[in-house]
C-alpha atoms as a printed R data frame, in Angstrom:
   type eleno elety resid chain resno       x       y      z
1  ATOM     1    CA   MET     A     1   1.976   7.165 13.842
2  ATOM     2    CA   THR     A     2   3.296   4.876 16.548
3  ATOM     3    CA   LEU     A     3   3.189   1.085 16.474
4  ATOM     4    CA   LEU     A     4   3.980  -0.536 19.825
5  ATOM     5    CA   PRO     A     5   5.640  -2.945 20.346
6  ATOM     6    CA   LYS     A     6   7.697  -3.510 17.190
7  ATOM     7    CA   CYS     A     7   8.227  -7.117 18.226
8  ATOM     8    CA   THR     A     8   5.303  -9.051 19.708
9  ATOM     9    CA   ALA     A     9   7.130 -12.049 21.077
10 ATOM    10    CA   TRP     A    10   5.026 -12.560 24.207
11 ATOM    11    CA   ASP     A    11   2.110 -10.161 24.309
12 ATOM    12    CA   GLY     A    12  -0.063 -11.398 21.455
13 ATOM    13    CA   TYR     A    13  -0.950  -7.887 20.310
14 ATOM    14    CA   ALA     A    14   0.440  -4.635 18.951
15 ATOM    15    CA   ILE     A    15  -1.000  -1.185 19.577
16 ATOM    16    CA   LEU     A    16  -1.337   1.346 16.778
17 ATOM    17    CA   LYS     A    17  -1.561   4.976 17.938
18 ATOM    18    CA   MET     A    18  -2.091   8.134 15.897
19 ATOM    19    CA   ARG     A    19  -2.995  11.729 16.674
20 ATOM    20    CA   LEU     A    20  -5.525  13.053 14.162
21 ATOM    21    CA   LEU     A    21  -5.813  16.829 13.970
22 ATOM    22    CA   GLU     A    22  -8.896  16.748 11.766
23 ATOM    23    CA   ASN     A    23 -11.820  14.420 11.129
24 ATOM    24    CA   SER     A    24 -10.566  11.449  9.100
25 ATOM    25    CA   ASP     A    25 -11.699   8.094  7.814
26 ATOM    26    CA   ILE     A    26  -9.014   5.549  8.742
27 ATOM    27    CA   LYS     A    27  -8.261   2.296  6.930
28 ATOM    28    CA   VAL     A    28  -5.837  -0.172  8.582
29 ATOM    29    CA   GLU     A    29  -4.402  -3.074  6.591
30 ATOM    30    CA   LEU     A    30  -2.122  -5.877  7.756
31 ATOM    31    CA   ILE     A    31  -0.052  -7.300  4.887
32 ATOM    32    CA   GLU     A    32   2.462 -10.138  4.695
33 ATOM    33    CA   LEU     A    33   5.783  -9.331  3.019
34 ATOM    34    CA   SER     A    34   4.677 -11.592  0.159
35 ATOM    35    CA   GLY     A    35   1.857  -9.097 -0.484
36 ATOM    36    CA   ASN     A    36  -1.018 -11.179  0.875
37 ATOM    37    CA   LEU     A    37  -3.610  -9.066  2.656
38 ATOM    38    CA   ILE     A    38  -4.233 -10.536  6.125
39 ATOM    39    CA   SER     A    39  -6.836  -8.063  7.381
40 ATOM    40    CA   LYS     A    40  -8.480  -4.757  6.508
41 ATOM    41    CA   GLU     A    41 -10.496  -2.593  8.895
42 ATOM    42    CA   PHE     A    42 -12.258   0.744  8.405
43 ATOM    43    CA   PHE     A    43 -12.880   3.392 11.073
44 ATOM    44    CA   PRO     A    44 -15.004   6.335  9.859
45 ATOM    45    CA   ASN     A    45 -15.041   9.853 11.329
46 ATOM    46    CA   GLN     A    46 -12.036   9.658 13.664
47 ATOM    47    CA   ILE     A    47 -10.451  12.697 15.331
48 ATOM    48    CA   GLY     A    48  -7.995  13.218 18.197
49 ATOM    49    CA   ASP     A    49  -6.160  10.243 19.692
50 ATOM    50    CA   PHE     A    50  -6.778   7.122 17.599
51 ATOM    51    CA   LYS     A    51  -5.839   3.755 19.093
52 ATOM    52    CA   HIS     A    52  -6.243   0.338 17.499
53 ATOM    53    CA   ILE     A    53  -5.156  -3.029 18.900
54 ATOM    54    CA   ILE     A    54  -3.820  -5.560 16.392
55 ATOM    55    CA   ASN     A    55  -4.250  -9.131 17.627
56 ATOM    56    CA   THR     A    56  -1.178 -11.162 16.650
57 ATOM    57    CA   GLU     A    57  -2.081 -14.414 18.419
58 ATOM    58    CA   LEU     A    58  -3.229 -16.137 15.211
59 ATOM    59    CA   LEU     A    59  -0.378 -14.812 13.051
60 ATOM    60    CA   LYS     A    60   2.629 -16.925 12.103
61 ATOM    61    CA   SER     A    61   6.115 -15.746 13.015
62 ATOM    62    CA   GLY     A    62   7.294 -13.297 10.382
63 ATOM    63    CA   ILE     A    63   7.467  -9.714  9.218
64 ATOM    64    CA   TYR     A    64   4.285  -7.856  8.367
65 ATOM    65    CA   ILE     A    65   3.509  -4.369  7.076
66 ATOM    66    CA   VAL     A    66   0.862  -2.304  8.828
67 ATOM    67    CA   LYS     A    67  -0.565   0.209  6.338
68 ATOM    68    CA   ILE     A    68  -2.699   3.098  7.572
69 ATOM    69    CA   GLN     A    69  -4.564   5.464  5.274
70 ATOM    70    CA   ASN     A    70  -6.468   8.587  6.212
71 ATOM    71    CA   ASN     A    71  -8.195  11.086  3.933
72 ATOM    72    CA   THR     A    72  -4.940  12.489  2.537
73 ATOM    73    CA   LYS     A    73  -1.939  10.333  3.522
74 ATOM    74    CA   THR     A    74  -0.702   6.769  3.720
75 ATOM    75    CA   TYR     A    75   1.638   5.551  6.452
76 ATOM    76    CA   SER     A    76   3.277   2.174  6.904
77 ATOM    77    CA   ASP     A    77   5.364   0.469  9.571
78 ATOM    78    CA   LYS     A    78   6.937  -2.921 10.056
79 ATOM    79    CA   LEU     A    79   5.521  -5.404 12.566
80 ATOM    80    CA   ILE     A    80   7.703  -8.365 13.568
81 ATOM    81    CA   VAL     A    81   5.943 -11.360 15.106
82 ATOM    82    CA   ILE     A    82   8.057 -13.940 16.941
83 ATOM    83    CA   LYS     A    83   6.437 -17.026 18.442
């Protein structure tokens, strides 16, 4: 899993990229460090190069966790938003 950029000071978005070797249902969650769920999205039947754009324009400055689940694994990465 790749999350670009780590810091979204100017762009207003972050790009999540994954390479899926088999058909997977993908769930993407954006969570504040306090544990509050900001957003949850579901993408069924994904395979190959998966790309998802996370809009950070409405987020406050802070550190967030991006949690990605497929059929068998859970991944997470830190997203820092600076305004």
